[in-house]
N, C-alpha and C positions, 0 to 999 in steps of 0.2 A: 504494500500500500504506500502511495506517495504521501509524504508528510509535509505539512505547511509550516512556515516560519512563525506564524502567529495564530491566534485563536480563530480568526475569521479568514476565509479565502479573500473576501472583499469587504471593506468597511468604508462607508461614506457618511460624513456628518456635515450637514448644512452646506452642501455643494451647490454653488450657483455659477452660471456662465452666461454672459451677455456678449453678443457679437456687435451690436450697435444699440443705440437707445431704444430702437423699436423691436428688437429681437432678443428676448430673454429665453435662451434655449433650455436652461435648467434653473429651477427656482427652489432653493433650500432643500435639496435632495438628501434624504437619510436612507441608508441601505446597509443591510448586513446579509452576507452570503456565507452559509456554512460550507465547510469542505465536503468533497466527495458527493456532490449532487449536481443535477441539471437545473439551473435557475434561469427562468425565462423572463425577459423584459418584453412585454407585449403592448403594442400600440401602433398607431398609424404613422405614415411618413410625416416628418416634421415634429414628432412628439418629444424628441430629445435623446433618443436611443444612441445614435451615432456620436453625439457630443459626449455623452457619459462614457462611452467605450474609449473614445480618444483621450479622455482625461485619465482613465484607468490604465491605458497602455502607454502613458507618459508622452503622448504626441502633442497634447495641448495642455495649458494650465487652466485650472479653475480660477475664477475671480475671487471666490470666497469659499471657506470651508476646508475640511481636511479629508483626505482619502488614503487608505492603505490597501495594498494588494499583497496577499500572502504575508502580511505583517510588516511590509516595507512601505515607507512613505513615498507617495508618487512624485514628490518634488525632490526630497533629499536622497532617496535611494533608487532613483530611476534606472541606474545601470544594473542593479540587482534584479529589479522587476523584469527587465528585458531578457534576462537569462532564463527566467522560469515561466514566462507567459508566451503562449502561442496565440497569434492574432490573425484572424481572417476577416479583412475588411469587406464592406458591402459590395464594392466593385471588384471585378477580377483584377488582382494586383500583381500577378506573375508576369514574367517576361514573355511576351507574345511570340517573339522571334526565336526563342530558345525551345529546344525540344522538351518533352516531358521529363526525360532522364536528366537533361542539362539543368532544368529548373530545380529539380530535387537535389542534385549534387551541389548546386550553387548555394541554396539555402542551408544545406548541411555545413558547408564551408564557412558561411557567415557566423554560425554558432560554434565553430571549432570542433565539429564532429564529422562523422561520415554516415552515409546511407546504411552501410553494413552494421554500424554500431547499434543503431536503434531500429533496425529493420523489423524486428518482432512486433513493435508497436504499430507500424503502418502496414504490415504485411497484408492483412485482410482487405485493406482499402486499396493499396497500390496494385495488388494482383489484378484488380478489375481494369486498370488502365495500362498495365505493363505491356500488353500486346501492341499498344500505340506509343511505346516509349521513345521512338524516333520521330514521332509527329510533332510539329510545332504546336505550342500551347494555344496559340491563337486560332488554330484549325480544329480544336476539340469542340464537342457538343457541350451544352450547358452543364449537363450532369457530369461529364468527364472533367470539365474545368473545375467544378466544385470538389471532386475527389482529389484532383491534383493539388488544389489550394489547401485542402485539409491535410494532405500528406506533408506538404511543405511546412504547415503550421505546427505539425507534430514531430518533425524530424529531429528536434533537439530535446525531445521527451519533456515537455512542459508540465508543470504542476497545475496550471490553470489555462484553460482554452477559452478565448473570447471570440465569439462568432457573430458578426454583424449581418443580420438578415441573410443567412447562408442559403436559404431555399427559395429566395425571390427569383422568379423567372425560370424555375426548374420544373420539369414535367412531374406529374403526380407519382410515378413509379420511382424516380430518382429522389423525390422528397421522402418517400417512405424508406428507401434504402439508407438515406442520409441519417434519419433519426435512429434507425437500427444501429448504425455505426456509432452514434453518440452514446447509445445505451451500453454498447460494448466498451467504449472508452471510459465510461463511468465505472465500470467493473474493474478497470485497470487502476482506479484510484484518482483519476483526473477530474478536477472540478470543472464544470462547463457552465459558462455564462453566455447565453445565446439570446439574440433579439429576433423578433419576427412581427410582421404585420398580419400574419395568418392566425386568426383566433382559434382555429381548430387544432393548431399545434400546441396550444396552452396545456392541454390535457396530457401531453407527452413529457411535461416538465414536473419535477418534484415540487418546486415552489415557483410562483410567478409574481411579478410586479406589473400591474396595469398602469401605463403611463400615458398622459395626455397634456399637451401644452407645458411641458417641462416639469410637471408634478406627478407624483405617484398617487393614483386613485385608491389603490388597495394592494397590500402585499400579504399573500397567504398561499396555501396549497390550492390548486384548482378545485378540489373537492369541497373545501371549506368555503371558498368564495361562492360557489353555486348553492351550497346548502344554506348560506346566510341570506340568500336573495328572498325577499319577502313578498313582492307584488305577484299577482297572478298573471300568467302569460298565456295568450291564445295564439294559435297558428290559424290564419284566416286566408281563404282563397275565394275568388269569384271569377266570373267571365269578363270583368272590366277592371284590370289591375290598377291602372292609373287613377281611375275614379274611386276605386276601393281605398287606396291610400289617402286620398283627400277626404273621403267620407268618414273614415275612421279617425283621422286627425281632428275632425270637427266635433267629435264627441267629447263633452266635458269630463266624462269619467275616465277617458284614456290618458294615461300618464305619458307614454311614448309609443311611437308607431314607426316601423321601418321595414324595408324590404329585406327578406332573408331567404335567399334561393328562390324557389318558385312561389313561396307564400309571403304573407305579411305577418310579422310578429307584433302583437299588441300587448302592452303592459298596462295592467289595471290595478291601481292601489286599493287594497282592502277588499278586493273582489266586488267593487261597486256596481258592476254589471255582469250578469250571468251569461253563459253560453247561449241560452235561448233568447235572451233579450238582445244580444248582439246579432243573432240570426234574423230576428224579426225586424230590427232596425235596418239591416242591409236589404231585406226583401222590400220594405217600404221605400227604400232609396233607389229601387230599380235594378238590383243585382239578381243574377241567376247563377245556378251551379255553385251555390254557396257551400263552403266547407269550413266549419269552425271546430277546433279541437284544443282543449286545455293541455298544455305541454309542460315538461320540466325545463327549467332555464338552462341555457348554455353559458359559457364564459363570455361570449359575445353579447348576450342579453344583459349580463351583469355589467359589462363594460359600457354599454349604451346607457343604462340607467345611472351608473356612477358618473358618466360624463355629463349627463343632463343635470345631475345634482351639483357638479363642479361649476357648470355654466350659471346655474341659479345663484350660487354663492358668490360669484365674482361681481 
């Protein structure tokens, strides 16, 4: 098992970052990440995920607050942090004109190691792209690029892996394979901090932090976040989707209403309107082929409700 220098794999206290007077990327962020888990930062583009990761990987400085990674201060001990952290940025950051094998050897040399020395850690990942080892990195598919970038981030056997939206733009099969790889790496004792805008990936993490507008809405296990959700939720469909959305939003009993796949998810505080009342309202509004079902909340439902509360409090 890989051991950490400090109690927490990541610790942030009152971290803030402003790029200009109009853009405050992070607002007094507090965060504690325990070792040996997959911790997800979940939120849309522009929420502050990348800024937080750049601070933790010592690429930029916070304006306020204190952060440690593996017990090392991100300002005073940045050289130590870089030895023990593997970072996979959101954009494909490898050398497009170098081959798969050349990229891997280059990143190994940067950290003063060799591919052979830590091959056991990347073996299961690298074997999937090894048949293309002479192909230029820029000519790989999205899924293959992702596996190469992960191999390069792991080549120095890091204690902490920081992945910035690693599955964005990747096909569903590659996404599934990638998360299976992360589960295997966790078993090796590596702590994984991963960001994503895909709410369905939240359930694959041990702990998640929901982030919006530079603030955390909630930090807990996905299961606890869903269990603590109080409003009733209905999944609603009809033959007039756009009209359905407008009609539902006009109901005073409806707390929030948004598209969710093929249906509309409707949140109702304290069950102020029943399934039957909802159906009757839609019939009188001219809808047909109406389907209304009470459902269990998802992490996305919780995020939408919490974001609405944040908006009301601002």
